[in-house]
C-alpha positions in Angstrom: -9.9 32.3 -7.4 -8.1 31.7 -3.5 -10.8 28.6 -3.3 -10.4 26.9 -6.8 -9.1 22.9 -5.6 -6.8 20.8 -8.5 -6.5 17.7 -8.4 -4.2 15.3 -10.4 -2.7 12.0 -11.1 0.3 10.3 -12.0 0.4 6.8 -13.6 4.0 4.6 -13.4 3.0 3.8 -17.0 4.3 6.6 -18.4 7.6 6.7 -17.3 8.1 2.9 -16.6 7.3 2.0 -20.8 9.5 -1.1 -21.2 9.5 -5.0 -19.8 13.3 -4.1 -18.9 12.1 -0.8 -17.2 9.3 -2.6 -14.7 11.6 -5.7 -14.6 14.3 -3.4 -12.9 12.6 -1.2 -11.2 11.0 -4.3 -9.5 14.5 -5.8 -8.3 15.4 -2.5 -7.0 12.8 -2.6 -4.5 13.1 -6.4 -3.7 16.3 -5.6 -3.3 15.3 -2.9 -1.2 12.5 -4.3 1.1 15.1 -7.3 2.0 18.1 -5.0 2.8 15.6 -3.4 5.0 15.6 -0.1 3.4 11.7 0.2 2.9 9.6 -1.6 5.8 6.9 -3.2 4.9 4.3 -2.8 8.5 2.9 -6.3 8.7 -0.3 -7.2 8.1 -2.9 -7.6 11.4 -5.5 -10.2 11.0 -8.6 -11.5 12.4 -10.3 -14.1 13.3 -13.9 -13.7 11.6 -15.6 -14.4 14.7 -13.4 -10.3 15.6 -15.3 -9.0 12.2 -16.4 -6.2 14.4 -12.9 -5.2 15.9 -11.3 -5.4 12.2 -14.2 -2.8 11.2 -13.5 -0.5 14.1 -9.7 -0.1 13.5 -10.9 0.2 9.7 -12.8 3.7 11.3 -10.6 4.1 13.0 -8.1 5.4 10.5 -5.2 4.3 12.5 -4.4 1.6 10.1 -1.7 0.8 7.3 -1.8 -1.5 5.8 -4.0 -4.8 4.9 -6.5 -5.7 7.7 -7.4 -9.7 7.0 -10.0 -11.6 8.2 -9.6 -15.5 8.7 -12.2 -17.7 9.0 
């Protein structure tokens, strides 16, 4: 039993059940972003010709946020 593993998950919709709750929480989130209380990592943008570099970054597990390829 000492090596038993448990994987649990949740769903926000179990706690935020009304449209008013969703709107209030979304407004709070975007206000915190505007105020700088939450910072989003900028996307990494690569030209399509550097797709291999983008893939290496993804594989390295050193990236956070989006990796975008531009044709």
